[in-house]
C-alpha positions, -999 to 999 in steps of 0.1 A, spaced: 522 -93 -19 536 -125 -33 558 -125 -63 542 -141 -94 563 -165 -114 564 -155 -149 573 -179 -176 596 -163 -201 601 -179 -234 637 -188 -241 650 -197 -275 673 -222 -259 644 -239 -241 622 -242 -272 623 -274 -291 641 -271 -324 619 -264 -353 618 -291 -379 619 -280 -414 609 -307 -437 611 -304 -474 579 -310 -492 578 -346 -503 585 -346 -540 561 -366 -559 575 -395 -577 559 -411 -606 563 -448 -608 555 -452 -644 580 -474 -661 587 -480 -697 580 -514 -712 594 -531 -742 570 -533 -772 568 -571 -766 559 -566 -729 534 -539 -737 517 -562 -763 517 -591 -739 502 -571 -710 477 -553 -732 462 -586 -743 453 -596 -707 425 -581 -685 440 -560 -657 427 -571 -623 414 -545 -598 443 -552 -574 468 -543 -602 449 -512 -611 446 -502 -574 483 -506 -570 490 -484 -600 467 -457 -586 482 -459 -551 517 -456 -565 506 -425 -585 478 -409 -563 482 -375 -580 472 -392 -613 439 -406 -599 419 -381 -619 437 -392 -650 430 -429 -644 394 -420 -638 393 -401 -672 409 -430 -690 382 -453 -677 354 -427 -685 343 -424 -649 346 -400 -619 372 -404 -592 344 -417 -569 335 -442 -597 371 -453 -600 374 -459 -563 342 -479 -563 354 -499 -593 386 -507 -575 366 -522 -547 350 -548 -570 364 -581 -582 359 -571 -618 388 -568 -643 394 -542 -670 388 -555 -705 420 -557 -726 412 -524 -745 410 -506 -711 442 -523 -700 459 -512 -732 447 -476 -726 461 -476 -691 494 -490 -702 498 -466 -731 490 -437 -707 517 -449 -683 542 -454 -712 536 -418 -724 540 -404 -689 573 -423 -684 585 -410 -718 575 -374 -709 596 -376 -677 625 -389 -698 622 -361 -724 618 -332 -699 644 -346 -674 621 -344 -644 585 -348 -633 580 -311 -624 589 -298 -658 569 -324 -675 539 -317 -653 541 -280 -662 542 -289 -699 511 -311 -695 492 -280 -683 502 -258 -712 481 -251 -743 503 -265 -771 499 -250 -805 509 -283 -822 480 -299 -803 455 -273 -816 461 -253 -784 448 -280 -762 465 -291 -729 482 -325 -733 467 -337 -701 432 -331 -716 440 -352 -746 453 -382 -727 420 -399 -721 417 -417 -755 440 -438 -777 442 -410 -803 449 -383 -777 477 -404 -761 492 -410 -795 491 -373 -803 509 -364 -770 534 -392 -775 542 -380 -810 547 -344 -797 570 -357 -770 591 -375 -797 592 -343 -817 605 -324 -786 630 -353 -779 644 -348 -813 649 -311 -808 620 -298 -830 601 -271 -812 581 -256 -841 
């Protein structure tokens, strides 16, 4: 009877396991001066500009869709067109991004801010900040609450 070769697994022979850290999401919202915000808000935002913003912040795609009162599929379809956002929509997108950037500044990192966006906040009538950030008024309420927190008032 012939001997059978058996393959034994050797730790030494195995390729080294690669442990990759989960890619941290990075928000690319940047704060604008009031003058730059006013200047940009007066112009229609082109679809390539909107698409670039969504691609830079893919985890916020649902939020962008909510801002524009459409579904994610509707947003994707809109970005394939040659249309532009009207100035009021442009301003809404810019205010949303300004508030997101300020939130990261106030909380010190994106993860903490993201958790706060999910909480029901008593000062916001027990609504989640992310739910409010689809209208001018909602964004303003969230921005005001962020400023309250930034100044150390947690009532």
